[in-house]
C-alpha positions as CSV (number, residue, x, y, z in Angstrom):
1,X,-8.0,21.0,3.0
2,X,-9.2,20.0,-0.5
3,X,-6.3,22.1,-2.1
4,X,-4.2,20.2,-4.8
5,X,-0.4,21.6,-5.8
6,X,-0.6,24.3,-8.7
7,X,1.3,22.1,-10.8
8,X,-1.3,19.4,-10.8
9,X,-4.4,21.3,-11.0
10,X,-5.2,20.4,-14.7
11,X,-4.2,17.1,-14.8
12,X,-6.5,15.8,-12.4
13,X,-10.1,14.5,-13.3
14,X,-11.3,14.8,-9.1
15,X,-10.1,13.8,-5.5
16,X,-11.7,10.2,-4.8
17,X,-10.8,10.5,-1.1
18,X,-9.0,13.7,0.8
19,X,-6.3,13.2,3.1
20,X,-8.4,13.7,6.2
21,X,-10.6,10.1,5.9
22,X,-7.6,8.3,4.9
23,X,-6.4,9.5,8.0
24,X,-9.1,8.5,9.6
25,X,-8.9,4.9,8.4
26,X,-5.7,4.4,8.5
27,X,-6.5,4.6,12.4
28,X,-9.0,2.2,12.4
29,X,-6.7,-0.4,10.7
30,X,-4.0,0.0,13.1
31,X,-6.4,-0.5,15.9
32,X,-7.9,-3.8,14.2
33,X,-4.2,-5.2,13.5
34,X,-3.5,-4.1,16.8
35,X,-6.1,-5.8,18.5
36,X,-5.6,-9.2,16.2
37,X,-1.7,-9.6,16.9
38,X,-1.9,-9.1,20.6
39,X,1.4,-8.6,22.0
40,X,2.6,-11.1,19.6
41,X,6.0,-9.5,17.8
42,X,5.6,-8.7,14.3
43,X,7.5,-7.9,11.2
44,X,6.1,-4.8,9.1
45,X,7.0,-5.4,5.6
46,X,6.5,-2.0,3.3
47,X,6.4,-2.4,-0.2
48,X,8.1,0.5,-1.9
49,X,7.5,2.7,-3.4
50,X,3.5,3.2,-3.5
51,X,3.4,2.0,-0.2
52,X,5.6,4.1,2.1
53,X,2.9,6.9,3.3
54,X,0.7,4.5,4.5
55,X,3.4,2.6,6.3
56,X,4.5,5.2,8.1
57,X,1.1,6.8,8.7
58,X,-0.3,3.1,9.7
59,X,3.4,2.5,11.8
60,X,2.5,5.8,13.7
61,X,-0.4,5.2,14.8
62,X,0.3,1.5,16.1
63,X,3.1,3.3,18.1
64,X,0.5,5.5,19.8
65,X,-1.4,2.3,20.8
66,X,1.2,0.9,22.2
67,X,2.2,4.1,24.3
68,X,-1.3,4.3,25.2
69,X,-3.1,0.6,26.0
70,X,-2.5,-1.9,28.4
71,X,-0.2,-4.5,25.9
72,X,2.4,-3.6,23.3
73,X,2.8,-4.6,20.0
74,X,6.8,-5.4,19.3
75,X,7.1,-4.0,15.5
76,X,10.4,-4.6,13.6
77,X,10.2,-3.0,9.9
78,X,11.7,-4.0,6.7
79,X,11.2,-3.2,3.0
80,X,10.9,-4.5,-0.3
81,X,9.9,-3.2,-3.9
82,X,7.6,-4.4,-6.3
83,X,7.6,-3.2,-10.1
84,X,5.0,-4.5,-12.4
85,X,3.3,-1.4,-13.7
86,X,4.1,0.7,-17.0
87,X,2.0,4.0,-17.6
88,X,-1.2,2.5,-16.4
89,X,-1.2,-0.7,-17.7
90,X,0.4,-3.7,-15.7
91,X,3.2,-5.2,-17.5
92,X,2.0,-8.7,-16.5
93,X,5.4,-9.4,-14.8
94,X,6.6,-8.6,-11.1
95,X,9.7,-7.6,-10.3
96,X,11.2,-8.1,-6.9
97,X,13.7,-5.5,-6.0
98,X,15.3,-5.6,-2.9
99,X,14.6,-8.3,-0.5
100,X,17.9,-9.6,0.6
101,X,17.4,-10.3,4.0
102,X,13.6,-12.4,3.5
103,X,15.3,-15.2,5.7
104,X,14.9,-13.3,8.3
105,X,11.4,-13.5,8.2
106,X,11.8,-17.3,9.1
107,X,9.5,-18.6,12.1
108,X,8.3,-14.7,12.3
109,X,4.7,-13.2,12.5
110,X,5.2,-10.9,9.1
111,X,2.5,-8.0,8.1
112,X,2.6,-7.1,4.5
113,X,1.8,-3.3,3.8
114,X,0.5,-2.7,0.6
115,X,-0.9,0.3,-1.1
116,X,-3.1,-1.0,-3.7
117,X,-4.1,-4.4,-5.2
118,X,-5.5,-4.3,-8.6
119,X,-5.3,-7.8,-9.9
120,X,-3.9,-9.2,-7.2
121,X,-1.2,-11.2,-9.0
122,X,1.6,-9.2,-7.9
123,X,0.7,-9.8,-4.4
124,X,0.1,-13.4,-4.9
125,X,3.8,-13.2,-6.5
126,X,5.3,-11.9,-3.3
127,X,3.2,-14.3,-1.2
128,X,4.6,-17.4,-2.8
129,X,8.1,-16.0,-2.6
130,X,7.6,-15.8,1.0
131,X,6.6,-19.0,1.6
132,X,9.8,-20.2,0.5
133,X,11.3,-18.4,4.2
134,X,8.7,-20.1,6.4
135,X,7.3,-17.3,8.4
136,X,5.0,-18.0,10.9
137,X,2.1,-16.3,9.7
138,X,1.7,-13.7,6.6
139,X,-1.2,-11.3,7.0
140,X,-1.6,-8.5,4.5
141,X,-3.3,-4.9,4.9
142,X,-3.8,-2.9,1.8
143,X,-4.9,1.0,2.1
144,X,-7.0,0.2,-1.6
145,X,-8.5,-2.4,-3.4
146,X,-9.8,-2.0,-6.4
147,X,-13.2,-3.1,-7.8
148,X,-12.1,-4.5,-11.6
149,X,-13.2,-7.4,-13.7
150,X,-9.4,-8.2,-14.1
151,X,-9.3,-9.4,-10.5
152,X,-8.1,-13.0,-9.8
153,X,-10.2,-12.7,-6.8
154,X,-7.4,-11.9,-4.0
155,X,-8.3,-10.0,-1.0
156,X,-6.1,-8.8,1.9
157,X,-6.8,-9.3,5.2
158,X,-7.1,-5.7,6.3
159,X,-9.0,-3.6,3.4
160,X,-9.0,0.2,3.9
161,X,-11.0,1.1,0.8
162,X,-12.9,-0.8,-2.0
163,X,-12.7,2.0,-4.8
164,X,-13.9,1.8,-8.8
165,X,-12.0,0.7,-11.1
166,X,-10.3,3.9,-11.7
167,X,-6.4,4.9,-11.8
168,X,-5.8,6.5,-8.9
169,X,-2.7,8.6,-7.8
170,X,-1.6,10.6,-4.5
171,X,-0.8,9.9,-1.2
172,X,2.5,8.1,-2.8
173,X,0.3,6.4,-5.5
174,X,2.1,7.3,-8.8
175,X,1.8,7.7,-12.5
176,X,5.5,7.3,-13.9
177,X,6.8,8.4,-10.4
178,X,4.9,11.6,-10.7
179,X,1.9,12.5,-7.7
180,X,3.6,11.1,-4.8
181,X,3.7,14.8,-3.5
182,X,0.1,14.6,-3.6
183,X,-1.7,14.5,-0.2
184,X,-5.5,13.3,-1.4
185,X,-6.3,10.4,-3.8
186,X,-7.5,11.7,-7.2
187,X,-8.4,10.2,-10.3
188,X,-5.7,11.3,-12.9
189,X,-7.5,12.8,-16.1
190,X,-6.3,12.3,-20.0
191,X,-4.1,15.3,-20.2
192,X,-2.2,14.2,-17.4
193,X,-1.9,10.2,-18.6
194,X,-0.2,12.4,-21.8
195,X,1.9,14.8,-20.2
196,X,3.6,12.1,-17.6
197,X,3.5,9.6,-20.0
198,X,6.8,7.1,-19.8
199,X,9.1,6.9,-22.6
200,X,9.5,3.6,-23.9
């Protein structure tokens, strides 16, 4: 359960959160979301690419609750892609890619599913953009919130884990598109940053 792929063994510092603990926490988040929204239909908006694994697991657990509860939560899904990183540094610019159908969010209850909140600036930009389409409500769940002095102070409505100010990979979080195939959340070492650095 604590194994990592051979091709990543020498580029990781340590496992921060094993897959089993992540799975348990995602189940708890699903229960909290399910209880809070009641039977109101929601649009779950997945922030790609890093959020796809959390999103998939969260929706699976919400569907399980739908099958085994007195009430049920109607869920539609949509996707958006944000880009703000090169190597381990934020570029300071947030690109919103896709989202052609954001006007469909008008009057709806929206649940944004994000992988990690770092400074919070990316999410603030997305929330500001979404408000132009006048959704009914917008809630945010992020699996990770980083404890960093660079934080803008933004906190999502549902938090999986508060983590140290380390650059983490795995569970679909990447470093220049690598490590998405890693089950656990790990801290990349300096050798890994060098090997997988993006050419600018």
